[in-house]
GUDOVEX-916086 format. One line per field, with one value per residue (C-alpha): residue number from 1; residue in three letters; x, y, z. Coordinates in pm, whole numbers, plus 50000, padded with zeros to 5 digits. Layout:
# residues N
resi <- [NUM  ...]
resn <- [ala  ...]
east <- [X  ...]
north <- [Y  ...]
up <- [Z  ...]
END
This chain:
# residues 158
resi <- [1  2  3  4  5  6  7  8  9  10  11  12  13  14  15  16  17  18  19  20  21  22  23  24  25  26  27  28  29  30  31  32  33  34  35  36  37  38  39  40  41  42  43  44  45  46  47  48  49  50  51  52  53  54  55  56  57  58  59  60  61  62  63  64  65  66  67  68  69  70  71  72  73  74  75  76  77  78  79  80  81  82  83  84  85  86  87  88  89  90  91  92  93  94  95  96  97  98  99  100  101  102  103  104  105  106  107  108  109  110  111  112  113  114  115  116  117  118  119  120  121  122  123  124  125  126  127  128  129  130  131  132  133  134  135  136  137  138  139  140  141  142  143  144  145  146  147  148  149  150  151  152  153  154  155  156  157  158]
resn <- [ser  val  ser  ser  ile  val  ser  phe  arg  val  asp  ser  val  ile  leu  arg  thr  thr  ser  thr  thr  met  glu  asp  glu  gln  ile  ala  glu  leu  lys  lys  arg  arg  thr  phe  arg  lys  phe  ser  tyr  arg  gly  val  asp  leu  asp  gln  leu  leu  asp  met  asn  asn  lys  gln  leu  ala  glu  leu  phe  his  ala  arg  ala  arg  arg  arg  leu  asn  arg  gly  leu  lys  arg  lys  pro  met  ala  leu  met  lys  lys  leu  arg  lys  ala  lys  lys  glu  ala  gly  pro  leu  glu  lys  pro  glu  val  val  lys  thr  his  leu  arg  asp  met  val  ile  leu  pro  glu  leu  val  gly  ser  ile  val  gly  val  tyr  asn  gly  lys  thr  phe  thr  gln  val  glu  ile  lys  pro  glu  met  ile  gly  his  tyr  leu  gly  glu  phe  ser  ile  thr  tyr  lys  pro  val  lys  his  gly  arg  pro  gly  ile  gly]
east <- [51364  51541  51720  51399  51243  51542  51533  51171  51218  51490  51299  51012  51241  51367  51014  50918  51215  51162  50801  50883  51134  50874  50607  50859  50900  50523  50486  50765  50603  50263  50425  50566  50229  50031  50074  49925  49727  49942  49807  49733  49574  49339  49530  49903  50127  50262  50591  50509  50318  50625  50820  50567  50611  50318  50171  50138  49998  49726  49613  49498  49340  48973  48908  48964  49298  49397  49330  49514  49819  49821  49840  50107  50179  50211  50458  50269  50202  50560  50687  50490  50616  50985  50906  50749  51072  51302  51094  51090  51479  51539  51355  51514  51444  51184  51070  50764  50867  50785  50450  50452  50164  49978  49666  49658  49328  49295  49623  49588  49760  50030  50212  50525  50345  50255  50408  50430  50239  50068  49900  49594  49437  49047  48982  49072  49343  49584  49454  49739  49693  49920  49915  49831  49840  49446  49449  49610  49393  49190  49248  49413  49095  48890  49065  49047  48676  48584  48294  48199  47941  47610  47546  47148  47050  46735  46536  46551  46292  46147]
north <- [46794  46813  47144  47292  47232  47393  47693  47730  47729  47993  48213  48187  48281  48577  48682  48646  48847  49115  49148  49141  49421  49632  49536  49653  49989  50037  49960  50198  50474  50412  50435  50766  50900  50784  51043  50986  51205  51356  51288  51560  51565  51858  52047  51947  51714  51387  51524  51825  51594  51409  51709  51829  51804  51622  51987  52094  51761  51780  52095  51905  51613  51563  51675  51322  51253  51622  51569  51236  51395  51705  51468  51289  50950  50688  50409  50149  50356  50477  50114  50028  50322  50232  49851  49998  50221  49937  49699  49977  50019  49659  49614  49686  50001  49824  49558  49556  49575  49278  49252  49412  49256  49475  49478  49875  49916  50272  50400  50698  50649  50911  51004  50828  50498  50523  50219  49976  49664  49619  49311  49443  49206  49173  48952  48628  48672  48964  49125  49245  49596  49800  50151  50380  50772  50784  50629  50920  51039  50710  50450  50094  49925  50057  49845  49532  49413  49225  49036  48823  48977  48792  48573  48559  48210  48021  48085  47814  47655  47857]
up <- [45625  45972  45863  45753  46096  46262  46039  46099  46466  46440  46236  46478  46772  46570  46497  46868  46984  46743  46838  47213  47150  46988  47242  47506  47341  47310  47681  47771  47559  47728  48089  47989  47855  48138  48419  48755  48953  49221  49566  49798  50140  50194  49943  50068  49858  50012  50004  50201  50443  50510  50595  50840  51219  51415  51536  51163  51060  51332  51210  50875  51043  51181  51540  51693  51528  51612  51978  51966  51798  52031  52339  52177  52039  52326  52395  52181  51857  51868  51906  51581  51387  51490  51365  51031  50985  51044  50799  50529  50575  50544  50222  49891  49678  49463  49731  49951  50307  50545  50733  51084  51293  51530  51754  51734  51543  51685  51545  51300  50976  50926  50610  50751  50722  50364  50162  50469  50507  50837  50961  51163  51405  51368  51671  51502  51219  51098  50787  50553  50494  50246  50356  50053  50046  50048  50380  50569  50859  50891  51143  51076  51210  50921  50694  50869  50908  51216  51120  50840  50606  50607  50291  50285  50170  50202  50520  50785  50985  51288]
END
């Protein structure tokens, strides 16, 4: 009876391994079939955005961000960009970069920042924000809410 239990377990392991390899193949096929919509900001692909200089990029942004870029990035935003580049470089090819904390809520998100993780200060804590291509042209502060939304309960007295 002991040998029958062992053989049953061996058979179940073999069955499991064959089913997982079949599942892996099916998952690989699904990944191949599923195509992602290529991101473009105002008709320009992300690769082309990364190759642009600040002057060309400013032409695509809204007026306030355009003015900010035309006047030049100041010392603090440049320091943040430098830290984010360093964090991205130190991370492995498939790893997420380390969080870089900042108080710069008014920093315009540039294509170079895509893929970085920024801790944006909301007045109390640092909210982790992973920068995605859809965020280009927005401000960091838009993704770190500064207040706690009201939860309406029973009315109080008075």
